[in-house]
Structure formats: C-alpha cells, structure tokens
N, C-alpha and C positions, 0 to 999 in steps of 0.2 A: 547269594549272601546268606551267611550262617545265622541262625538264630539269635546268637550274641551280638553280632553285628547290628541286626535289626533293633534289639532291644537297646544298645547303645545308641541308636538314632533317635528312638522314643524319649530316652533319657536326655538327650541334647535338646530336643524340643521342649521338653517340661521344664528344663533349667532356665529357658528363655523369659519364664516369668519372674526369675530373680535377677538376672543379668545378663548382659550381651557378651558375646564370644570375647575372652581375653585376646590382646594383639598379638599377632604373629609379625615379629620385627625383624627386618634383615639388619644385622648390626654391621656396619662400615668398618668399625675400628678392628674387629676380629676377623672380618672377611678378608681384609687386606693383609693382615698378619699372617693368616695360614693358607692364603691363595685358594679360598673356597667361599661358597655360598653360606654363611654362618646365620641362621635364623634363629631368634629367640622367642620361645612360646611363653609369654609373660603370666605365668600363674601367680606373680606376685601381685598382680593388679586385678584380683578378684575383690568382691566387696570385703572379704576377710583376709586379702593379701596372702591366700593360698589355695591349692586346688582342692583343699580338703571339704570345701563347701559342697563340691559337687557330688561326692560320695554320700555325706550325711545327708543332703536334701534328698536324694534319689532313694536311700534306705527309708528314711522317714516317711516320704511320699507313698511309697509302695507299701509299707507296713500300715499306714492308716487307710489305704485303700482296701486293703485285705481284712482291716479290723477298725472300723471307725472308733471303736472305743479305747483304743489305745491312746492315751493321754499323758503317760510317764514314760520317759527314756532316760537311759544311763548310759555313761559312756567313761572311758578312761584315755586321757591324752596327755601328750607332752606340751600341747598349746594349740596346735593348728586344727586338729580335729575337734578340739574343745569349742573353738571360736565358730568352725562351720556348725556344729551341731547346734549352739547356742543361738546363731542366726536362724537356722532351720525351726528351732523351738518357737522362737517369738513368730516367725511365719505363720506356723500352724496353730498358735496359741496353745502348745502343750507344754507340760512341765518337764524339765530337764535336770538331772543331777550328775555333775560332771567331776570326776575324780582326775586330779592332776598331781604329778610329783611334787615334792616340797622344792626340788631344784628348779622348777620350771621358772624362767625369766619373769620378773613382775610385769614387763610389758604385755607378755601373753595372757597373764592373770587378768590383768585389769581390762584388756580389749575383750576377753571373754565375757567380764561382766557386762560391757558396754554392748555387746551385739545380743546377750540374752535378757538383759534387764530384770525384772521381777519373773520372768520364766524359768531362770536356773538357778541352781544353788552349787556352789563350787566347794569340794572337799579335797585339802591338800593332804596327801598321805603317800609313804614311800620315797626312798632316795633315788630309785631307779623304775623306769616305765613298767617294768613286768611286775614288780611289788604293787604298783598302782592299779595295774589291770587285775590282778588277784583280788585286791579289796573291793574293786567296783563290781566284779562278778559275783562276789560273796553278798553285797548289799543288794544288788540288782535281783537276786533269786530270793532274798529275805522280803524285798518290797512287792514282789510280783509286777516288776516293771518289764520294759523291753530293751534288751541291751544292744546298743548300736556299736558294733566294733569298728575301729579305726581303719582296718584292712582286711581282716578274716572274715569277709561278709559277701555274697554274691551279688547284693544290691549295690553294696558301696564299690565294688570292682566295676560294675555296670555303670556307675555314675562317673567313676574316674574315667572310663573309656571315651567319654565324651570329649576329653583333650585330644584324643586320636582323631576324633569325627571333626573337629574344629581345625585340626591342622591341615588334613586333607582337603577341606573345603577352601581354606584360606590360601594354602599354596597353590591349589590348583593342579597338582601333581604330586606322585609319590617321592618322597624325600629319598635320598641315596641312604642316609643314617638318622636314627634318632637316639640321641643320648639321654638316658632316663636315670635319675636319682632313685635309689632303692633304700628303703627302711624296712617296713613290714611287707612291702611287696604288692600293694593294692593297686598303684598308679601303673606299675610296670606290667602286671597281670592285665590291667583295662586296656590299656594303650597298645600293646602287643597284641591282645585279643582281637581288637578292630582292625588294626592295620595288617595284621596277619590275614584277615579275610578279604580285605579290600585294597591293599597294597603289599603283595606278597614278597616282591622284589626289595622292599627295605630292609636294610641291616640294622642292628641295634648293638649299642654298648650301655652297660648298666655300671652305674658308680655307687660304691658304698664308702661311707667312712673307715678310715683303716681300723678304727677302735670300736667298730659294730659291723663287722663283716658277716652278717648272719646268713646273707644269700651264697656267699663263697663257702660256708661251712656247710650249709644243706647240699649244695651241688656237690661237693667232695663226699658227704655222708650219703647221698641219694636220698635224704629225708631231712626234714626240719630238725636242727639241734639247737639247744640252748648254750650261748656262749658263757664262759665262766665269769668274764668281766667285760664291761662296756665302757667306753669314754662317753661321757654325757655331753660334751661341748657341741657336736652336732644334734642337738636335741630333738630336731624334725625327723632325724633318720637314725637315731641311736636305739636300736631295738634289739633286744639279745636273742630273739627267736622269730624267724620269718614266719608270716601266717601259714597255716596248713593248705588252705584253700588258694592262695596266691602262689604257693610252691607248686600245687600240682599243674597249674597253668604256666608256670615257669621252668619246669624241670628239663625243658629241652635245651636251655641255655648251655652253652659251652664255656668252660673255665676261661679261655682267652677273651671272651666277651665281657668279662667283669675286670673293673678297675678299681683300684682302692686309692683314696685320696687322704693322705695324713692330715690330721686335723691342723696343724700349724700352717701347712701350704694352702688349705682352704682359705685362710685369712689373708693371704696375699691376693688371691682372686677376688675375695670381697672388696678389698680396698681398691684394686685396680677397677673393678666396675663401678665403685662409688667415685673415685677420683677422675676417671677417664669419661664414664658415661652418665654419672650422676644417677646411677641405678642402686638402689638399696636393696641388698639381699641379706637374709639370714644365711647360717652356714649350710644348711641343707640346700637352700636355694642355689648356692654357688657350685654344689657338686658337679654338675654337668659341664660347667664351664672350666673347672679346675684340671681336668683331664685332657683338655684340648692340646697342649702341648705334646703329651704322649702319642696322641693320634695324628700328628701332623702330617707325617707321610701318608697314612691311610685317608685321609680327608681332603687331599690337595685336588683341586678341580671338581669338588662333588658338593652337593646339596646336603647340608647338615642342619637339623633341627635339634637345639638344646632347650631342655625344659628348666626355666628358672622357676622352682617348685613353690618358693615363699619369700616374703619379704617382711616378715614379723622380727624386726631386729631391735633390740633395746641399745639405744646409742650410749647408754652407761657402760656398756660392754665394748665400746670403742677402743679405750686404751688397751685391753687385754687383746683385742683383735690385732691392734698395731703392733704390740709387744711380741706376739706369737710370729707375726709375719716377719718382723726383723730378725728375730733369733732363726727363723726357718732360712732366710735368705743370707744369713752369716754377717749381717749389719749390726747386731748387738750381741756382746758376748759379757758374761760374767765370770769374774775370777775371784779367787781367795788368795791374796798376796801377802808374803811375810815381809813386813817392812822393818828393816832395821832401824833401831831406836837410836838413831845419832842424828845430829843436826845435818840438813842438807839432803836426807834420804828422800823425803817426798820431793823436793825440789828435782831431784835427779831422775825420780820416776816421771814426773810431768813432763819433763824435756824430751822424754821419748815418744811422747803422743805427736801424732801428725796434725797437719793444719785443718783436717776435716773430721779429727777425733774429738767427741765429747764425752765428758763424763756425765752420766745419768744416775749413778748411785754410788756413794761413798760413805762408808762406815768404818771407823778406825776404833780400836779398843786398845789403849795403851795400859800395860801391865809393867810397874815400875821394877819388878822383881825380873824381868825378863829382858833379854837383849834384842828381842823381836816383838812386833804388835801385829795381830791378824787385822787385814783389811779386805772388806767385802766391796768390790767395785765393779760397776756396769758401764760398760762403754759403746757408745753408738758411733758409726762411721758411715761413709757414704760408698765406700768401696769395701767388699769382703777381703780382698787379699791386704787391706792395711793391717790386719792382724797379724800376717806374717812377719811383715817388718817389726812391729810392736814385740812379738814374742822372741824375734832374734835379739832384740836389743837387751830384753830381760835376761835372756840366756847368756849373753855376752857380759853382762854387768854382775852376774851371780845372783840376781834375785830368785827366789824361791816363790813358786805360784803354782796354781791348779785352775785349770778351766773347768767350771761347774755348769756350763751353758746346757750340756745335754745329759747332765747327771739329774735325772729326774727327782730322785729323792732329796738330794741336797738343795735342789732349785727350788722345790714345792716348799721347802722348811725355811729357806733364807730369803727367796725372792718373793 
C-alpha cells in the first residue's frame, strides 16, 4: 500500500470523531433505468451537506498537530469549503476568516455562520471565485494567518481521499467505475489516489460543468490554464483554474474520460432526483448523475458509484432550476411576436394553442401609430413536438415571430 493510501486511512479514522461514514446507497430507480448497479455515495449527508468538511478538518488537524500555536485560519470558498472550515474552526476552537464571492447563494452564507458561530468572520468580495481567492490570500499574508486552500493542498486532498476509503469498505469490492465531479480537483485527486493504490482495476469518469471546464483545458494544454469566462450557476464546481497540485495527480486522465454537463441539463437531473427520490442536490451535487445517459452503453451490467457531492441548495432558486430544465427539454419557449393591431388578431393566435399549451408570460405593447404591436410570450407545454405544430400554424397564418429561447443576450435582457 502506498504512503498516500496509508495517510488516507489515518485521515478516515480521525474523521470518525466528527461523523460516521456517509451512506453508500444502491439506487433502484437508476439501476433499473440503466441495467446496472448504480450506487450513490451520499456526500450531501455530511454534517455540512458536502464532502468539503473532510479536507478542511484534515488540513486543520494536521496543521495544529505541527504547530499548536496556529489559531487563525483563512479560506476562500463559494460555499461548501466555507461551511467545512467553519465547522472545523468551531471544533478546534480557533478563529476563521472566510472570504466568499458576492454571488454566493444566501443559504450557503447563512449556514456558514451557523456552523462557525462566533469563531468565524465572513467577508463577501469578488464576483467570481478566483477574485475571492486572490483577496483572501492577500489578507492572509498581511494577518500572518494560515491559508486553508479549498483544493490545492496536499492535506486537503488527503482528507478528500477518505471518500474512496469509505466506498471500498462499504461496497466490499472494487467498483467497475466511479463517476466524480470536478471543480478545483481536490476530490478527484484524493479518491483516485486512494483507489488507484487499492483498486487499480476501477475505471473513472470525470464530470465538469460546461461553463467551467478547467480540467478539460488543463489536459489539453498539459498544464493548468485560467479560463477566460466561467458560468457561476454550478457554484460548487465553477472554478476558472484547476489546482496545480490536484492537476499533477490527475494529468494521467485521458480526454475521453472527461464529460461536460450543460448547466441547464443539470437542472433536469436535480428535479428528477427531487421528484422521484426525494433527494435534494445542489447543481454540483448532481454532476455525476447528469452524465449517466451518455454512459448508458458503457455501464450496462456494471457496478457504478456516483458521488453526490453536495446538497446545499437554496429552495429560492427552485423556480430558476425549473425554468432552465423546461427550456433545455424543449417544454418551454419564448417568442417575440408581431401582433397585427386589428380586432380578432389575439383570438386568432390563441386558437392555435393546443390543449396542453399554457401561456406563462405575456407582455403586449400597443403603439397607436403602428399597424403591429410587439408581444413577448412564454409558452409551456407537455410535449416538445407541440411547438412544431404551433410554428407551422403561425407560418401558415402569416404571423411574424422570432424564437428567442436560445438567444442568450435577448433572453437574459427580456426574460
């Protein structure tokens, strides 16, 4: 057994002072759908509802063992690492200063305060994680504190490796495949580091949000690179640059082992788990499940472990998640319609709608000097092909319209 594997075992034993192993659950719904043994490693059920507690606790424990005078820790986090560090700070009775992006969901900010209590101070700065990270590191140096990286730290990676230890212990055998979400790379580096030494036959797939594919970019460039733009919707994995240390441990990955999940499609996976299984996942927590349809042929008849990495979801975001899911599924569209300013024109349009079509948005601006008025209309339906019938009728009737559902600039401004 490698030195890293032995360290991962020691980290796992130390974690038992905080919480029991998270469940490894066979999911009947997904297993039947894919003709495979689908197991969920429920990291959304740690005390802070994400795996991040493992790395934060391990790094803080080892730092204090090396230097008992270390009493001030600083971190940057989009939410989950912050909660893990806050929990660890209160456990060890030390001070924590946690920098979080201004865009962090309020639920994660509030939970960080709950877990840390008087032990932590929260500083909101930066629109993106990498801006927050730079601010935290500058503060840490001036304060003479110890920086606790969310992923680019050997002790953090060691702590995340405890997930792999538990998987092997709970399953009782090596899984055929493990599907891992990737943000900064700490979790993937830790789990593959341990299983690579103890279960070398296990295969892997790594999942990134489409708008934050830092591992993909690093594998292509053979070194970490900074993405020019990041979509922050999958806040737990929206990282512009993969950690240098995690990448050194992940550079063996082949491009075909990485899958990208569109942000809107992830919403479908979140709603499906909520409605079918009663499992609440945040966007990053659903990444591993979101790619199962793409892997259907590869996993049939195999034992597959998916990491549900976090469940810190603010239910105020549920309408947005539903909206994104409907649009991606083709069940909701937005049009700009030029409506003739004549009696009966609106009635003519409404007669084109089918029995399952519902108007979810309607804004009409009548201008007396014009022969036409512009209408912004949002329509929901139960079958995506219903829109084919609607547009055919609009064309036949001579209505002038434009589908803006996938026009990001117009949709963002108008919707």
